[in-house]
Biopython code that builds the backbone (N, CA, C, O; Angstrom):
import numpy as np
from Bio.PDB.StructureBuilder import StructureBuilder

atoms = [
    (1, "MET", "N", (0.194, 46.702, -167.268)),
    (1, "MET", "CA", (0.283, 46.266, -165.890)),
    (1, "MET", "C", (1.478, 45.329, -165.699)),
    (1, "MET", "O", (2.104, 45.332, -164.639)),
    (2, "ARG", "N", (1.793, 44.541, -166.707)),
    (2, "ARG", "CA", (2.914, 43.606, -166.600)),
    (2, "ARG", "C", (4.233, 44.346, -166.371)),
    (2, "ARG", "O", (5.094, 43.860, -165.637)),
    (3, "TRP", "N", (4.397, 45.509, -166.989)),
    (3, "TRP", "CA", (5.634, 46.278, -166.813)),
    (3, "TRP", "C", (5.843, 46.651, -165.353)),
    (3, "TRP", "O", (6.965, 46.610, -164.848)),
    (4, "PHE", "N", (4.764, 47.014, -164.681)),
    (4, "PHE", "CA", (4.877, 47.365, -163.270)),
    (4, "PHE", "C", (5.337, 46.159, -162.452)),
    (4, "PHE", "O", (6.181, 46.292, -161.567)),
    (5, "GLU", "N", (4.787, 44.995, -162.747)),
    (5, "GLU", "CA", (5.187, 43.785, -162.034)),
    (5, "GLU", "C", (6.668, 43.485, -162.257)),
    (5, "GLU", "O", (7.380, 43.121, -161.321)),
    (6, "GLU", "N", (7.127, 43.638, -163.487)),
    (6, "GLU", "CA", (8.537, 43.402, -163.798)),
    (6, "GLU", "C", (9.424, 44.432, -163.089)),
    (6, "GLU", "O", (10.489, 44.092, -162.575)),
    (7, "ALA", "N", (8.982, 45.673, -163.067)),
    (7, "ALA", "CA", (9.749, 46.722, -162.390)),
    (7, "ALA", "C", (9.812, 46.462, -160.893)),
    (7, "ALA", "O", (10.865, 46.626, -160.276)),
    (8, "ILE", "N", (8.704, 46.061, -160.313)),
    (8, "ILE", "CA", (8.656, 45.777, -158.881)),
    (8, "ILE", "C", (9.596, 44.619, -158.545)),
    (8, "ILE", "O", (10.338, 44.688, -157.565)),
    (9, "THR", "N", (9.568, 43.571, -159.339)),
    (9, "THR", "CA", (10.455, 42.426, -159.111)),
    (9, "THR", "C", (11.921, 42.837, -159.226)),
    (9, "THR", "O", (12.737, 42.468, -158.381)),
    (10, "ALA", "N", (12.254, 43.590, -160.253)),
    (10, "ALA", "CA", (13.642, 44.020, -160.463)),
    (10, "ALA", "C", (14.122, 44.910, -159.311)),
    (10, "ALA", "O", (15.256, 44.780, -158.850)),
    (11, "HIS", "N", (13.258, 45.807, -158.855)),
    (11, "HIS", "CA", (13.648, 46.696, -157.760)),
    (11, "HIS", "C", (13.771, 45.942, -156.438)),
    (11, "HIS", "O", (14.639, 46.256, -155.624)),
    (12, "ARG", "N", (12.921, 44.964, -156.223)),
    (12, "ARG", "CA", (13.048, 44.137, -155.011)),
    (12, "ARG", "C", (14.378, 43.384, -155.024)),
    (12, "ARG", "O", (15.076, 43.324, -154.012)),
    (13, "ASP", "N", (14.721, 42.811, -156.184)),
    (13, "ASP", "CA", (15.985, 42.079, -156.305)),
    (13, "ASP", "C", (17.175, 43.006, -156.063)),
    (13, "ASP", "O", (18.111, 42.655, -155.344)),
    (14, "ALA", "N", (17.127, 44.178, -156.664)),
    (14, "ALA", "CA", (18.223, 45.140, -156.491)),
    (14, "ALA", "C", (18.328, 45.586, -155.038)),
    (14, "ALA", "O", (19.429, 45.719, -154.502)),
    (15, "SER", "N", (17.198, 45.813, -154.410)),
    (15, "SER", "CA", (17.189, 46.220, -153.009)),
    (15, "SER", "C", (17.860, 45.162, -152.137)),
    (15, "SER", "O", (18.641, 45.495, -151.245)),
    (16, "ALA", "N", (17.560, 43.903, -152.389)),
    (16, "ALA", "CA", (18.156, 42.818, -151.608)),
    (16, "ALA", "C", (19.672, 42.771, -151.804)),
    (16, "ALA", "O", (20.417, 42.563, -150.846)),
    (17, "ILE", "N", (20.123, 42.962, -153.033)),
    (17, "ILE", "CA", (21.560, 42.952, -153.319)),
    (17, "ILE", "C", (22.253, 44.090, -152.582)),
    (17, "ILE", "O", (23.288, 43.884, -151.949)),
    (18, "PHE", "N", (21.685, 45.288, -152.663)),
    (18, "PHE", "CA", (22.298, 46.428, -151.985)),
    (18, "PHE", "C", (22.290, 46.257, -150.477)),
    (18, "PHE", "O", (23.238, 46.652, -149.798)),
    (19, "ARG", "N", (21.212, 45.663, -149.944)),
    (19, "ARG", "CA", (21.135, 45.423, -148.500)),
    (19, "ARG", "C", (22.233, 44.437, -148.081)),
    (19, "ARG", "O", (22.901, 44.639, -147.068)),
    (20, "GLU", "N", (22.412, 43.368, -148.870)),
    (20, "GLU", "CA", (23.438, 42.362, -148.563)),
    (20, "GLU", "C", (24.847, 42.940, -148.622)),
    (20, "GLU", "O", (25.715, 42.536, -147.848)),
    (21, "THR", "N", (25.078, 43.877, -149.531)),
    (21, "THR", "CA", (26.414, 44.456, -149.682)),
    (21, "THR", "C", (26.636, 45.670, -148.786)),
    (21, "THR", "O", (27.737, 46.218, -148.740)),
    (22, "GLY", "N", (25.586, 46.092, -148.071)),
    (22, "GLY", "CA", (25.714, 47.217, -147.152)),
    (22, "GLY", "C", (25.696, 48.581, -147.824)),
    (22, "GLY", "O", (26.109, 49.571, -147.220)),
    (23, "ASP", "N", (25.230, 48.649, -149.051)),
    (23, "ASP", "CA", (25.167, 49.913, -149.789)),
    (23, "ASP", "C", (23.829, 50.585, -149.491)),
    (23, "ASP", "O", (22.862, 50.429, -150.236)),
    (24, "ARG", "N", (23.791, 51.332, -148.391)),
    (24, "ARG", "CA", (22.541, 51.940, -147.930)),
    (24, "ARG", "C", (22.034, 53.012, -148.888)),
    (24, "ARG", "O", (20.827, 53.143, -149.089)),
    (25, "HIS", "N", (22.938, 53.771, -149.473)),
    (25, "HIS", "CA", (22.524, 54.830, -150.395)),
    (25, "HIS", "C", (21.784, 54.228, -151.593)),
    (25, "HIS", "O", (20.691, 54.677, -151.938)),
    (26, "SER", "N", (22.370, 53.229, -152.214)),
    (26, "SER", "CA", (21.727, 52.609, -153.378)),
    (26, "SER", "C", (20.445, 51.885, -152.987)),
    (26, "SER", "O", (19.467, 51.898, -153.735)),
    (27, "GLU", "N", (20.447, 51.259, -151.823)),
    (27, "GLU", "CA", (19.228, 50.590, -151.365)),
    (27, "GLU", "C", (18.096, 51.598, -151.191)),
    (27, "GLU", "O", (16.961, 51.340, -151.593)),
    (28, "GLY", "N", (18.403, 52.737, -150.595)),
    (28, "GLY", "CA", (17.388, 53.774, -150.426)),
    (28, "GLY", "C", (16.862, 54.289, -151.752)),
    (28, "GLY", "O", (15.661, 54.504, -151.913)),
    (29, "THR", "N", (17.766, 54.485, -152.700)),
    (29, "THR", "CA", (17.366, 54.954, -154.033)),
    (29, "THR", "C", (16.440, 53.946, -154.694)),
    (29, "THR", "O", (15.398, 54.313, -155.237)),
    (30, "VAL", "N", (16.820, 52.677, -154.647)),
    (30, "VAL", "CA", (16.006, 51.629, -155.271)),
    (30, "VAL", "C", (14.659, 51.502, -154.570)),
    (30, "VAL", "O", (13.641, 51.287, -155.228)),
    (31, "LEU", "N", (14.637, 51.631, -153.247)),
    (31, "LEU", "CA", (13.360, 51.556, -152.527)),
    (31, "LEU", "C", (12.429, 52.692, -152.935)),
    (31, "LEU", "O", (11.215, 52.506, -153.007)),
    (32, "ALA", "N", (12.994, 53.866, -153.200)),
    (32, "ALA", "CA", (12.158, 54.990, -153.656)),
    (32, "ALA", "C", (11.536, 54.680, -155.012)),
    (32, "ALA", "O", (10.357, 54.952, -155.238)),
    (33, "TYR", "N", (12.328, 54.113, -155.908)),
    (33, "TYR", "CA", (11.786, 53.740, -157.222)),
    (33, "TYR", "C", (10.778, 52.597, -157.097)),
    (33, "TYR", "O", (9.777, 52.565, -157.813)),
    (34, "LEU", "N", (11.042, 51.673, -156.198)),
    (34, "LEU", "CA", (10.094, 50.585, -155.953)),
    (34, "LEU", "C", (8.766, 51.154, -155.466)),
    (34, "LEU", "O", (7.700, 50.718, -155.902)),
    (35, "ALA", "N", (8.831, 52.111, -154.576)),
    (35, "ALA", "CA", (7.604, 52.738, -154.072)),
    (35, "ALA", "C", (6.821, 53.396, -155.207)),
    (35, "ALA", "O", (5.594, 53.315, -155.253)),
    (36, "ARG", "N", (7.535, 54.043, -156.111)),
    (36, "ARG", "CA", (6.849, 54.697, -157.239)),
    (36, "ARG", "C", (6.144, 53.667, -158.122)),
    (36, "ARG", "O", (5.034, 53.907, -158.596)),
    (37, "ALA", "N", (6.788, 52.528, -158.341)),
    (37, "ALA", "CA", (6.165, 51.469, -159.144)),
    (37, "ALA", "C", (4.945, 50.908, -158.432)),
    (37, "ALA", "O", (3.944, 50.585, -159.071)),
    (38, "GLN", "N", (5.025, 50.791, -157.105)),
    (38, "GLN", "CA", (3.886, 50.279, -156.352)),
    (38, "GLN", "C", (2.726, 51.262, -156.353)),
    (38, "GLN", "O", (1.568, 50.846, -156.382)),
    (39, "VAL", "N", (3.014, 52.555, -156.321)),
    (39, "VAL", "CA", (1.945, 53.553, -156.415)),
    (39, "VAL", "C", (1.238, 53.415, -157.762)),
    (39, "VAL", "O", (0.011, 53.467, -157.844)),
    (40, "ALA", "N", (2.025, 53.242, -158.796)),
    (40, "ALA", "CA", (1.435, 53.101, -160.136)),
    (40, "ALA", "C", (0.551, 51.859, -160.214)),
    (40, "ALA", "O", (-0.380, 51.805, -161.019)),
    (41, "ARG", "N", (0.839, 50.876, -159.390)),
    (41, "ARG", "CA", (0.055, 49.644, -159.366)),
    (41, "ARG", "C", (-1.002, 49.654, -158.258)),
    (41, "ARG", "O", (-1.666, 48.643, -158.028)),
    (42, "ASP", "N", (-1.156, 50.767, -157.587)),
    (42, "ASP", "CA", (-2.152, 50.927, -156.521)),
    (42, "ASP", "C", (-1.871, 50.080, -155.283)),
    (42, "ASP", "O", (-2.808, 49.630, -154.623)),
    (43, "ALA", "N", (-0.608, 49.856, -154.957)),
    (43, "ALA", "CA", (-0.239, 49.096, -153.767)),
    (43, "ALA", "C", (0.199, 50.089, -152.688)),
    (43, "ALA", "O", (1.373, 50.136, -152.320)),
    (44, "TYR", "N", (-0.739, 50.870, -152.193)),
    (44, "TYR", "CA", (-0.424, 51.991, -151.319)),
    (44, "TYR", "C", (0.128, 51.590, -149.959)),
    (44, "TYR", "O", (1.026, 52.264, -149.454)),
    (45, "SER", "N", (-0.363, 50.533, -149.352)),
    (45, "SER", "CA", (0.143, 50.159, -148.027)),
    (45, "SER", "C", (1.599, 49.713, -148.113)),
    (45, "SER", "O", (2.391, 50.036, -147.228)),
    (46, "LYS", "N", (1.963, 48.983, -149.153)),
    (46, "LYS", "CA", (3.357, 48.569, -149.342)),
    (46, "LYS", "C", (4.227, 49.780, -149.627)),
    (46, "LYS", "O", (5.374, 49.849, -149.184)),
    (47, "THR", "N", (3.684, 50.725, -150.361)),
    (47, "THR", "CA", (4.424, 51.936, -150.692)),
    (47, "THR", "C", (4.771, 52.722, -149.439)),
    (47, "THR", "O", (5.887, 53.224, -149.310)),
    (48, "ALA", "N", (3.835, 52.830, -148.526)),
    (48, "ALA", "CA", (4.072, 53.578, -147.282)),
    (48, "ALA", "C", (5.229, 52.975, -146.498)),
    (48, "ALA", "O", (6.046, 53.707, -145.939)),
    (49, "VAL", "N", (5.308, 51.665, -146.452)),
    (49, "VAL", "CA", (6.403, 50.989, -145.748)),
    (49, "VAL", "C", (7.736, 51.313, -146.416)),
    (49, "VAL", "O", (8.709, 51.628, -145.731)),
    (50, "LYS", "N", (7.790, 51.239, -147.741)),
    (50, "LYS", "CA", (9.044, 51.519, -148.465)),
    (50, "LYS", "C", (9.483, 52.963, -148.258)),
    (50, "LYS", "O", (10.664, 53.224, -148.026)),
    (51, "LEU", "N", (8.558, 53.887, -148.339)),
    (51, "LEU", "CA", (8.922, 55.289, -148.194)),
    (51, "LEU", "C", (9.386, 55.611, -146.776)),
    (51, "LEU", "O", (10.237, 56.480, -146.587)),
    (52, "THR", "N", (8.846, 54.932, -145.797)),
    (52, "THR", "CA", (9.315, 55.112, -144.429)),
    (52, "THR", "C", (10.762, 54.658, -144.305)),
    (52, "THR", "O", (11.570, 55.323, -143.656)),
    (53, "ARG", "N", (11.094, 53.529, -144.925)),
    (53, "ARG", "CA", (12.488, 53.060, -144.917)),
    (53, "ARG", "C", (13.396, 54.033, -145.654)),
    (53, "ARG", "O", (14.520, 54.278, -145.215)),
    (54, "VAL", "N", (12.930, 54.590, -146.762)),
    (54, "VAL", "CA", (13.727, 55.567, -147.509)),
    (54, "VAL", "C", (14.018, 56.778, -146.634)),
    (54, "VAL", "O", (15.142, 57.281, -146.626)),
    (55, "GLN", "N", (13.024, 57.246, -145.904)),
    (55, "GLN", "CA", (13.228, 58.389, -145.010)),
    (55, "GLN", "C", (14.294, 58.088, -143.959)),
    (55, "GLN", "O", (15.139, 58.933, -143.665)),
    (56, "LEU", "N", (14.249, 56.890, -143.399)),
    (56, "LEU", "CA", (15.244, 56.507, -142.392)),
    (56, "LEU", "C", (16.646, 56.465, -142.998)),
    (56, "LEU", "O", (17.601, 56.949, -142.391)),
    (57, "PHE", "N", (16.770, 55.891, -144.188)),
    (57, "PHE", "CA", (18.064, 55.837, -144.861)),
    (57, "PHE", "C", (18.588, 57.243, -145.108)),
    (57, "PHE", "O", (19.755, 57.535, -144.844)),
    (58, "TRP", "N", (17.726, 58.103, -145.610)),
    (58, "TRP", "CA", (18.137, 59.470, -145.922)),
    (58, "TRP", "C", (18.642, 60.179, -144.665)),
    (58, "TRP", "O", (19.678, 60.844, -144.688)),
    (59, "SER", "N", (17.904, 60.028, -143.581)),
    (59, "SER", "CA", (18.299, 60.669, -142.326)),
    (59, "SER", "C", (19.638, 60.139, -141.827)),
    (59, "SER", "O", (20.470, 60.908, -141.346)),
    (60, "GLU", "N", (19.850, 58.829, -141.939)),
    (60, "GLU", "CA", (21.115, 58.229, -141.514)),
    (60, "GLU", "C", (22.281, 58.725, -142.370)),
    (60, "GLU", "O", (23.360, 59.014, -141.852)),
    (61, "LEU", "N", (22.060, 58.822, -143.674)),
    (61, "LEU", "CA", (23.143, 59.187, -144.590)),
    (61, "LEU", "C", (23.489, 60.660, -144.548)),
    (61, "LEU", "O", (24.655, 61.023, -144.699)),
    (62, "THR", "N", (22.499, 61.519, -144.345)),
    (62, "THR", "CA", (22.737, 62.947, -144.442)),
    (62, "THR", "C", (22.667, 63.684, -143.110)),
    (62, "THR", "O", (23.164, 64.803, -142.988)),
    (63, "GLY", "N", (22.061, 63.066, -142.130)),
    (63, "GLY", "CA", (21.861, 63.743, -140.856)),
    (63, "GLY", "C", (20.745, 64.776, -140.926)),
    (63, "GLY", "O", (20.583, 65.577, -140.005)),
    (64, "GLN", "N", (19.979, 64.765, -142.006)),
    (64, "GLN", "CA", (18.882, 65.723, -142.198)),
    (64, "GLN", "C", (17.598, 64.973, -142.477)),
    (64, "GLN", "O", (17.603, 63.833, -142.941)),
    (65, "ALA", "N", (16.508, 65.638, -142.184)),
    (65, "ALA", "CA", (15.204, 65.080, -142.549)),
    (65, "ALA", "C", (15.028, 65.217, -144.064)),
    (65, "ALA", "O", (15.448, 66.220, -144.641)),
    (66, "PRO", "N", (14.419, 64.235, -144.707)),
    (66, "PRO", "CA", (14.225, 64.328, -146.163)),
    (66, "PRO", "C", (13.242, 65.426, -146.514)),
    (66, "PRO", "O", (12.307, 65.703, -145.764)),
    (67, "SER", "N", (13.460, 66.043, -147.649)),
    (67, "SER", "CA", (12.523, 67.064, -148.133)),
    (67, "SER", "C", (11.409, 66.361, -148.907)),
    (67, "SER", "O", (11.610, 65.281, -149.463)),
    (68, "VAL", "N", (10.276, 66.966, -148.933)),
    (68, "VAL", "CA", (9.134, 66.439, -149.667)),
    (68, "VAL", "C", (9.201, 66.976, -151.082)),
    (68, "VAL", "O", (9.356, 68.179, -151.290)),
    (69, "TYR", "N", (9.085, 66.097, -152.041)),
    (69, "TYR", "CA", (9.135, 66.527, -153.448)),
    (69, "TYR", "C", (7.878, 66.204, -154.152)),
    (69, "TYR", "O", (7.745, 66.493, -155.341)),
]
sb = StructureBuilder()
sb.init_structure("model")
sb.init_model(0)
sb.init_chain("A")
sb.init_seg("    ")
for serial, (resi, resn, name, xyz) in enumerate(atoms, 1):
    if name == "N":
        sb.init_residue(resn, " ", resi, " ")
    sb.init_atom(name, np.array(xyz, "f"), 0.0, 1.0, " ", f" {name:<3s}", serial, name[0])
structure = sb.get_structure()
């Protein structure tokens, strides 16, 4: 369980850095990985928020709706 907490913290930090530097692509990627770590830790409501942001980033960057994987 500790690994998930460390991963969540690292991804939150990375997300903040990318947001500050305006790197939307990397921020979206990190948010997707953060969501996966939160799912593994059973934090589903937080995960839904992150994945919604990832979808918005993807749409902005590509002009397409994200595919479901």
